[in-house]
PAZA-660662 format. One record per residue (C-alpha): x, y, z; residue in three letters. Coordinates in steps of 0.25 Angstrom, whole numbers, always signed. Example, Ala and Ser with C-alpha at 12.3 -4.5 7.8 and 13.67 -1.06 7.14 Angstrom:
<recs>
xx=+49, yy=-18, zz=+31, res=Ala
xx=+55, yy=-4, zz=+29, res=Ser
</recs>
This chain:
<recs>
xx=-293, yy=-673, zz=+303, res=Met
xx=-299, yy=-666, zz=+288, res=Asp
xx=-289, yy=-668, zz=+278, res=Phe
xx=-291, yy=-660, zz=+265, res=Pro
xx=-283, yy=-669, zz=+256, res=Val
xx=-293, yy=-681, zz=+259, res=Ala
xx=-301, yy=-680, zz=+247, res=Pro
xx=-287, yy=-681, zz=+240, res=Tyr
xx=-281, yy=-694, zz=+246, res=Phe
xx=-295, yy=-703, zz=+248, res=Pro
xx=-288, yy=-714, zz=+259, res=Ala
xx=-292, yy=-725, zz=+246, res=Asp
xx=-278, yy=-718, zz=+240, res=His
xx=-271, yy=-716, zz=+253, res=Gln
xx=-260, yy=-718, zz=+241, res=Ser
xx=-260, yy=-706, zz=+234, res=Arg
xx=-261, yy=-698, zz=+250, res=Phe
xx=-245, yy=-706, zz=+252, res=Ile
xx=-242, yy=-702, zz=+237, res=Asn
xx=-246, yy=-686, zz=+237, res=Ala
xx=-238, yy=-686, zz=+253, res=Trp
xx=-226, yy=-693, zz=+249, res=Cys
xx=-225, yy=-684, zz=+237, res=Leu
xx=-231, yy=-668, zz=+241, res=Phe
xx=-229, yy=-672, zz=+259, res=Gly
xx=-236, yy=-672, zz=+271, res=Thr
xx=-254, yy=-670, zz=+269, res=Ser
xx=-250, yy=-658, zz=+274, res=Asn
xx=-246, yy=-653, zz=+260, res=Asp
xx=-255, yy=-659, zz=+257, res=Ile
xx=-264, yy=-650, zz=+263, res=Glu
xx=-258, yy=-638, zz=+259, res=Lys
xx=-258, yy=-643, zz=+243, res=Thr
xx=-272, yy=-646, zz=+244, res=Leu
xx=-273, yy=-631, zz=+251, res=Thr
xx=-266, yy=-624, zz=+243, res=Lys
xx=-269, yy=-629, zz=+230, res=Tyr
xx=-280, yy=-637, zz=+229, res=Gly
xx=-287, yy=-650, zz=+223, res=Ser
xx=-280, yy=-647, zz=+211, res=Ala
xx=-267, yy=-648, zz=+217, res=Ala
xx=-270, yy=-662, zz=+226, res=Met
xx=-275, yy=-668, zz=+217, res=Ser
xx=-258, yy=-664, zz=+208, res=Ser
xx=-254, yy=-667, zz=+224, res=Leu
xx=-259, yy=-682, zz=+222, res=Ile
xx=-257, yy=-685, zz=+204, res=Tyr
xx=-242, yy=-679, zz=+207, res=Gln
xx=-240, yy=-690, zz=+219, res=Ser
xx=-247, yy=-701, zz=+210, res=Glu
xx=-238, yy=-696, zz=+200, res=Ala
xx=-225, yy=-697, zz=+209, res=Arg
xx=-230, yy=-714, zz=+214, res=Val
xx=-230, yy=-718, zz=+199, res=Val
xx=-217, yy=-710, zz=+194, res=Asp
xx=-209, yy=-706, zz=+207, res=Pro
xx=-200, yy=-699, zz=+197, res=Val
xx=-207, yy=-694, zz=+189, res=Gly
xx=-221, yy=-690, zz=+195, res=Gly
xx=-229, yy=-679, zz=+187, res=Cys
xx=-219, yy=-676, zz=+179, res=Val
xx=-217, yy=-689, zz=+174, res=Gly
xx=-231, yy=-690, zz=+169, res=Ile
xx=-228, yy=-675, zz=+163, res=Ile
xx=-218, yy=-682, zz=+154, res=His
xx=-224, yy=-695, zz=+150, res=Glu
xx=-235, yy=-685, zz=+146, res=Leu
xx=-228, yy=-676, zz=+136, res=Arg
xx=-220, yy=-690, zz=+130, res=Arg
</recs>
C-alpha cells in the first residue's frame, strides 16, 4: 500500500508522525493536507506539531511571541 506522506515521516522519526497525528487527526487527514496544499503545508504541519510538544500551551504562537520580545 502506498503511503504518500511516508517521505515526511521516516521510520527513524516515528515520534514526528505520532505528534502530527495527535494534533491534526488521522493519517487520512494528513494525507488530504498534502494532496490539497503540497509539501510546504506538510513542513508547516510537522513544525507546528513539534512546537506543540515543546510548549503544549503556546505551540507556534508561543515561539512567535518569544521572537517578538
